[in-house]
C-alpha positions in Angstrom: -0.1 -0.2 -0.2 2.8 2.3 1.0 4.5 1.7 -2.5 1.1 2.5 -4.5 1.4 5.9 -2.3 4.0 7.1 -4.3 3.9 5.0 -7.6 0.6 7.4 -8.2 1.9 10.8 -8.1 4.9 9.8 -10.1 2.5 8.5 -12.6 0.5 11.6 -12.6 3.6 13.7 -12.5 5.2 11.9 -15.7 1.6 12.2 -17.5 1.6 15.7 -17.4 5.0 16.5 -18.0 4.6 14.6 -20.9 1.6 16.7 -22.3 3.6 20.0 -21.5 6.3 18.9 -23.9 4.6 19.7 -27.5 6.1 19.4 -30.7 7.6 23.0 -31.9 5.2 23.0 -35.1 1.2 23.0 -35.7 -0.2 20.1 -37.7 -2.6 21.6 -39.9 -4.9 19.0 -42.6 -8.2 20.7 -43.1 -10.2 17.9 -45.0 -13.3 19.0 -47.1 -15.6 16.6 -46.2 -19.1 18.3 -47.6 -21.3 16.8 -50.2 -22.3 18.5 -53.3 -23.1 22.3 -53.1 -23.1 23.2 -56.6 -22.1 22.0 -59.8 -18.8 23.2 -61.1 -18.4 21.9 -65.1 -14.8 23.1 -65.7 -11.7 21.8 -65.9 -9.0 23.7 -63.6 -5.7 23.6 -62.6 -5.3 24.7 -58.7 -2.2 26.4 -56.7 -2.1 27.7 -53.1 0.7 30.5 -52.4 1.6 31.4 -49.0 1.9 35.1 -49.2 1.5 35.9 -45.2 4.5 38.0 -44.0 4.3 36.0 -40.6 4.7 32.7 -41.2 3.7 31.6 -37.7 0.5 29.9 -37.6 0.5 29.7 -33.8 1.6 32.6 -31.7 1.4 31.9 -28.0 1.7 34.5 -25.4 2.3 33.7 -22.0 2.7 36.7 -19.4 6.0 38.1 -20.5 7.4 36.1 -23.7 5.8 34.9 -27.2 6.5 31.9 -28.8 5.5 31.4 -32.5 5.2 27.9 -34.4 5.1 27.3 -38.1 2.9 24.7 -40.0 4.8 22.8 -42.0 3.2 21.7 -45.5 0.5 24.4 -45.3 0.4 24.9 -48.7 -0.1 21.1 -49.8 -2.4 20.3 -47.0 -4.9 23.7 -48.0 -4.1 22.8 -51.9 -5.5 19.0 -50.9 -8.6 20.4 -49.4 -9.3 22.6 -52.0 -9.1 19.8 -55.2 -11.0 17.6 -52.8 -13.9 20.4 -52.6 -13.7 21.2 -56.3 -13.3 17.9 -57.2 -16.8 17.0 -55.4 -18.7 19.6 -56.8 -17.9 18.7 -60.7 -14.6 20.5 -61.3 -11.8 18.1 -63.0 -8.3 19.1 -61.6 -5.4 19.4 -64.3 -2.5 20.9 -64.5 -3.2 21.2 -68.2 -6.5 23.3 -67.7 -6.5 26.6 -69.2 -8.8 27.4 -66.3 -6.3 28.8 -63.5 -7.8 28.6 -59.6 -5.5 30.2 -57.4 -5.8 30.6 -53.6 -3.2 33.1 -51.8 -3.1 32.3 -48.0 -2.9 36.2 -46.4 -3.6 35.2 -42.9 -4.1 31.8 -41.3 -2.9 32.3 -37.6 -4.4 31.3 -34.3 -3.1 33.7 -31.1 -3.2 32.3 -27.9 -3.2 34.5 -24.6 -2.6 32.4 -21.4 -3.1 33.5 -18.0 -2.3 31.7 -14.8 -5.7 29.9 -15.1 -7.0 30.4 -18.4 -6.1 30.6 -21.9 -8.0 32.6 -24.8 -7.4 31.5 -28.8 -8.6 34.0 -31.6 -8.4 32.7 -34.8 -8.2 34.2 -38.0 -8.2 33.0 -41.7 -8.2 35.1 -45.0 -7.7 33.4 -48.3 -7.6 35.4 -51.8 -9.0 33.6 -54.9 -8.5 34.3 -58.4 -9.6 32.8 -61.1 -7.8 33.3 -64.6 -8.8 32.8 -68.1 -7.2 33.6 -71.2 -9.9 36.8 -71.8 -10.6 37.6 -68.0 -10.3 37.4 -64.4 -12.3 36.7 -60.9 -10.7 37.8 -57.6 -12.5 37.6 -54.0 -11.4 37.6 -50.6 -12.6 35.1 -47.9 -12.4 35.9 -44.0 -13.4 34.2 -40.9 -12.8 34.4 -37.3 -13.2 32.1 -34.6 -12.5 32.3 -30.8 -12.7 30.1 -27.8 -12.0 30.3 -23.9 -10.7 27.5 -21.8 -9.4 26.5 -18.3 -5.6 26.1 -17.9 -3.2 26.2 -20.5 -4.2 25.4 -24.0 -4.3 22.3 -25.6 -2.7 22.1 -29.2 -5.1 19.9 -31.2 -8.0 22.2 -30.2 -6.1 25.2 -31.7 -5.3 23.2 -34.8 -8.9 21.8 -35.1 -10.1 25.4 -34.5 -8.0 26.4 -37.8 -8.6 23.3 -39.8 -12.6 24.0 -39.2 -12.3 27.3 -39.9 -10.0 26.8 -43.5 -12.9 24.2 -44.4 -15.7 26.6 -44.1 -13.8 29.6 -45.8 -13.0 26.8 -48.8 -16.6 25.6 -48.5 -18.0 29.4 -49.1 -15.8 29.3 -52.1 -17.3 26.4 -53.9 -20.8 27.4 -53.3 -20.5 31.5 -53.7 -22.5 32.4 -56.8 -20.5 34.9 -57.8 -17.6 32.7 -58.4 -20.1 29.9 -59.5 -21.3 32.3 -62.2 -18.0 33.4 -63.6 -16.7 29.7 -63.6 -20.0 29.0 -65.7 -19.5 32.3 -67.9 
């Protein structure tokens, strides 16, 4: 019984220390799971360009210091979600297509402020879209924000989920935007 008295606190301490040592990167992988929202009967080539001035995907603010954390492979994972959304809505993705569907990442970041017993996460995503044809162009900016509060320190997985969900919401808006669809049909 005396051994259990010492083992339990040690196990709890090990578990807590393992949780606090998070990797120094964000793993963003937005996945479009929506169904067919529109009918895009075009062949398009897609690209995603990261135009952010600040490459940090997570800005963690603790009392007197700020830590920034990047997300490697961000453009590839965003392109995968975009291609999936366009394909599910009838578009054919081809590098040889004459219509180019370009997405610029203007902002994609969560700012987490940690206090002694709580934290706040404010996420902001801004994506610019350009559809380029030989004779005309279309451009529009899609923006979204999301916020949540929680007890104690932040959970990296929840912040990643917040950014993934917000990114998918903006991609869903794109593939169902009447203006964008009218341009693609015209």
